[in-house]
C-alpha positions, 0 to 999 in steps of 0.5 A: 120291551121285556117279554115273559119267559116261556113257561116250562112244559112238565112231562112225566112219561114212561112205559105202562106199569112203570109207576107214573100215577104214584109219582104224579099223586105224590107231586100233587100232595106237595105242589099246586098241580093239575094232571093232563093225561097223555094216554090214548086209552084213558080218553074213552068212557066206559073203559075203566078196568082195562085201561087201569084208569085212576080210581075215584079217590085218585081222581078226587085227589088232584084235578085230572084232564083228558080222561073220560072225554069221548065215547069208544065209538069216536076217534081221538087224534094226536092233533086233537090232543095237541089242541086240547092240551095247549088250551088246558095248559093255558087255563091251568096256568091262569088259575095259578097252578102248574100243568103236568103231563102224565102218560105213555102215549109217545106219539102225543108227546112227540106231536106236542113237542114237534108240532103237527101240520093240519092232517088231511081228512079221511078219504073213504074211497082210498080207505075202501081201496086199501081194505080191498087190497088188504083182503087180497094181498094181506096187511104184511104187503101193505106194511111193506109198501108203507116201508117204501113210501114212508120208512119213518112211519113204517119203522114205528108201526108193527105189521099188525097195527092195521089201523095205523098202517091204513091211515098212513097209506091213506095219507100217502095216496091222498096227498102224495106226502108221507105221514111223517112229513106232517111233523113239521116244526124242529123240536128245539124251536117249538114252544114245548120243545126240549129247550122249554121242557122238563121231561122225566122218563121212568125206565126200568134198569132191569126189564124183568121188573117191568114184566112182573108189574105188567103181569100182576096188573093184568091179572088184577084187572082180570080179577076186577071184572075186565071180561065183564067190561068187554062183554058190556062193550060188545053188547052195545052192538055199535062197537067193533074191532076196527075201532081204535078204542077196541084195539087197545091192548087187553080189549082186543085180546079179550074181544077176540077170545070171545069171538072165538067162542072161548068160555072164559069161566074155564080156567084154561081159557082164562089163562090163555087170554091172560097170557095173550094180554100180558104178551101184548102189553109187554110189546106195548111197553117195548114200543114205548121204550123205543120211542123214549130212546128217540128223545135224548133230551129226556131225564131218565129215572130208573123206575125200579130204583128204590128212590125213583119217586124221590129222584122224579120229585127232585127234577119236577118239584122245583118247577111246580112251586 
């Protein structure tokens, strides 16, 4: 009895500001695709400028999914991303179109390719205990503890990523198992593993090229009203810096500046918060590239090459027709 071949999973990944949106739109102009966003910030409604969300014209040019789907007060997990994406891919294919995953949240990509065990639920008592310890000992001490019990997770989390450090230790204290153990399936065996995936990764040959693009994008966001966007979120009164949404790069830096009472209409203060935002975005890009280097099956396209778009199209288009 013959069986249908497993459909190829198509992924366009890369660090922030590497040109993923432009290439995805160029694909949409040539093939019947729909874009599934792989971005942990684009899921939030009301967070448009600071997330570099696609413009209304770009959203109208090709169907997009997993954008503007939850309120900033809510959480969106890797497990939920996997469930949503697998459902969307089936629906898109049923329409005779091709799903293309586009974004830079590498945990989501890894979770889709490797598979996730069902994550344990939150434990308020353990979380409260960890909060108390963090106040008494500092988050650096908790990060050091995580390095002892779950070195794999600790290696990918900077000491300042308090929310994820807390979650990883919560899982350890609640289950006795490291968070990294919940990535179960071997990559080569999953439906979306490397054997069934074409993953194009936009990675600059020259890092200064990416740094210039990051700085330009952040400065453009500031001119486009990013500070007012953060002020509007703060005015809601139900949002705070401990939420994953408000810890997104850029939002956290502007929020903290406002907490410090800085007058962001003053050029000196504006320059200071802009520098902080650019530095944080560069650190994000560095972490994204580190994740990508751990995926040896990816097909690297130099994002700063003059023909980067043509190279990426040549790898993806044959699977979109």
